[in-house]
C-alpha positions as CSV (number, residue, x, y, z in Angstrom):
1,M,-15.4,14.6,0.1
2,R,-11.9,16.1,0.3
3,L,-9.2,14.7,-1.9
4,V,-5.8,13.8,-0.3
5,L,-2.8,13.4,-2.5
6,V,-0.1,11.0,-1.1
7,A,3.0,9.9,-3.0
8,A,4.4,6.4,-2.3
9,C,7.6,4.7,-3.4
10,A,8.6,1.1,-3.8
11,L,12.3,1.0,-3.0
12,I,13.7,-2.1,-4.8
13,V,17.1,-3.7,-4.2
14,A,19.0,-5.8,-6.7
15,D,17.4,-9.2,-5.6
16,A,13.9,-7.7,-6.2
17,R,13.0,-7.2,-2.5
18,I,10.8,-4.2,-1.8
19,L,10.9,-2.1,1.4
20,L,7.8,-1.9,3.5
21,A,7.3,0.2,6.6
22,Q,4.9,-0.5,9.4
23,R,2.8,2.4,10.6
24,P,3.8,3.1,14.2
25,E,1.4,3.2,17.2
26,G,-0.5,6.4,17.6
27,R,-1.1,7.0,13.8
28,S,-4.1,6.0,11.8
29,L,-4.0,2.5,10.5
30,A,-1.2,1.7,13.0
31,G,0.4,-1.7,12.6
32,L,-0.3,-1.9,8.9
33,W,2.5,-2.1,6.3
34,E,2.9,0.4,3.6
35,F,5.2,1.7,0.9
36,P,7.2,4.7,2.3
37,G,6.1,8.2,1.3
38,G,3.7,10.9,2.5
39,K,1.3,13.7,1.9
40,V,2.1,16.0,-1.0
41,E,2.4,19.5,0.4
42,A,1.0,22.7,-1.3
43,G,3.3,23.7,-4.2
44,E,5.1,20.4,-4.1
45,A,5.3,17.8,-6.9
46,P,4.9,14.1,-5.9
47,E,8.6,13.5,-6.8
48,Q,9.7,16.3,-4.4
49,T,7.5,14.8,-1.7
50,L,9.2,11.5,-2.1
51,I,12.7,13.0,-2.0
52,R,11.8,14.9,1.2
53,E,9.8,12.0,2.9
54,L,12.4,9.3,2.1
55,N,15.1,11.4,3.6
56,E,13.0,12.2,6.7
57,E,11.7,8.7,7.3
58,L,14.6,6.6,6.1
59,G,17.7,8.8,5.9
60,I,18.3,8.1,2.2
61,V,18.9,10.5,-0.6
62,V,16.9,10.0,-3.7
63,R,17.3,12.0,-6.9
64,E,14.3,12.8,-9.2
65,P,15.6,10.9,-12.3
66,C,15.7,7.7,-10.2
67,L,11.9,7.9,-9.5
68,A,9.9,6.1,-12.1
69,P,6.0,6.3,-11.9
70,L,4.5,2.8,-12.0
71,T,0.8,3.1,-11.2
72,F,-1.6,4.8,-8.8
73,A,-4.3,4.0,-6.3
74,S,-7.6,5.8,-5.9
75,H,-9.5,4.8,-2.7
76,A,-12.5,6.3,-0.9
77,Y,-12.0,6.2,2.9
78,A,-14.9,7.2,5.2
79,D,-13.9,10.9,5.5
80,F,-11.6,11.5,2.5
81,H,-10.6,10.2,-1.0
82,L,-7.0,9.1,-1.4
83,L,-5.1,9.5,-4.6
84,M,-1.7,7.9,-4.4
85,P,0.8,7.6,-7.3
86,L,3.3,4.8,-6.8
87,Y,6.9,5.3,-8.0
88,V,9.6,2.7,-8.3
89,C,13.2,3.5,-7.2
90,R,16.2,1.2,-7.6
91,R,19.0,3.8,-6.9
92,W,19.5,5.9,-3.8
93,E,22.3,7.0,-1.5
94,G,22.7,5.7,2.0
95,I,21.2,2.8,3.9
96,A,17.5,2.9,4.8
97,V,17.0,3.0,8.5
98,A,13.8,3.6,10.5
99,R,14.0,7.2,11.7
100,E,10.4,7.6,13.0
101,G,10.0,4.5,15.2
102,Q,8.5,2.4,12.4
103,Q,9.5,-1.2,11.7
104,L,11.0,-1.9,8.2
105,A,11.0,-5.2,6.2
106,W,12.6,-6.1,2.9
107,V,10.0,-8.3,1.2
108,R,10.0,-10.5,-1.9
109,P,7.2,-9.6,-4.3
110,Q,5.4,-12.9,-3.8
111,Q,5.4,-12.2,0.0
112,L,3.7,-8.8,-0.2
113,K,0.2,-10.3,0.2
114,D,1.4,-11.7,3.6
115,Y,1.8,-8.2,5.1
116,P,-1.5,-6.5,6.2
117,M,-1.7,-3.2,4.3
118,P,-4.1,-0.3,4.2
119,P,-6.9,-0.9,1.6
120,A,-5.5,1.7,-0.8
121,D,-2.2,-0.1,-1.0
122,L,-3.6,-3.6,-1.9
123,P,-4.3,-2.8,-5.6
124,L,-0.7,-1.8,-6.0
125,I,0.6,-5.3,-5.3
126,P,-0.2,-6.9,-8.7
127,H,1.5,-4.1,-10.5
128,L,4.7,-4.6,-8.5
129,T,4.7,-8.4,-8.8
130,G,4.0,-8.1,-12.5
131,L,7.0,-5.8,-12.9
132,L,9.4,-7.9,-10.8
133,L,8.3,-11.4,-11.6
134,A,7.7,-11.0,-15.4
């Protein structure tokens, strides 16, 4: 089974809300909510992926020192295995806007479970709520 490396980021504002993006129609798992990010390209570190993807998807500028690794997900889908490090970011430049037709939602930690997410994202929720509600 092939391994796919995807980097994800929990963007967190001062009142502890987290940004979720809804996968647009026409993509796999359309309609589900996820943490922004994307596939790690050849020769790219996960942090570089997030800097690139967050700019492309949301129009924000993130610097590497502002990305803190929190945990990771390892999930077997039918045709590939996903490995996804999750980073936390509390500082960036610009205002996050949907640049790829996706819906965005700023969600309180205790509301994360109310948003349908891909199976790989679900184990990340307790880590975030533990960090933000501790």
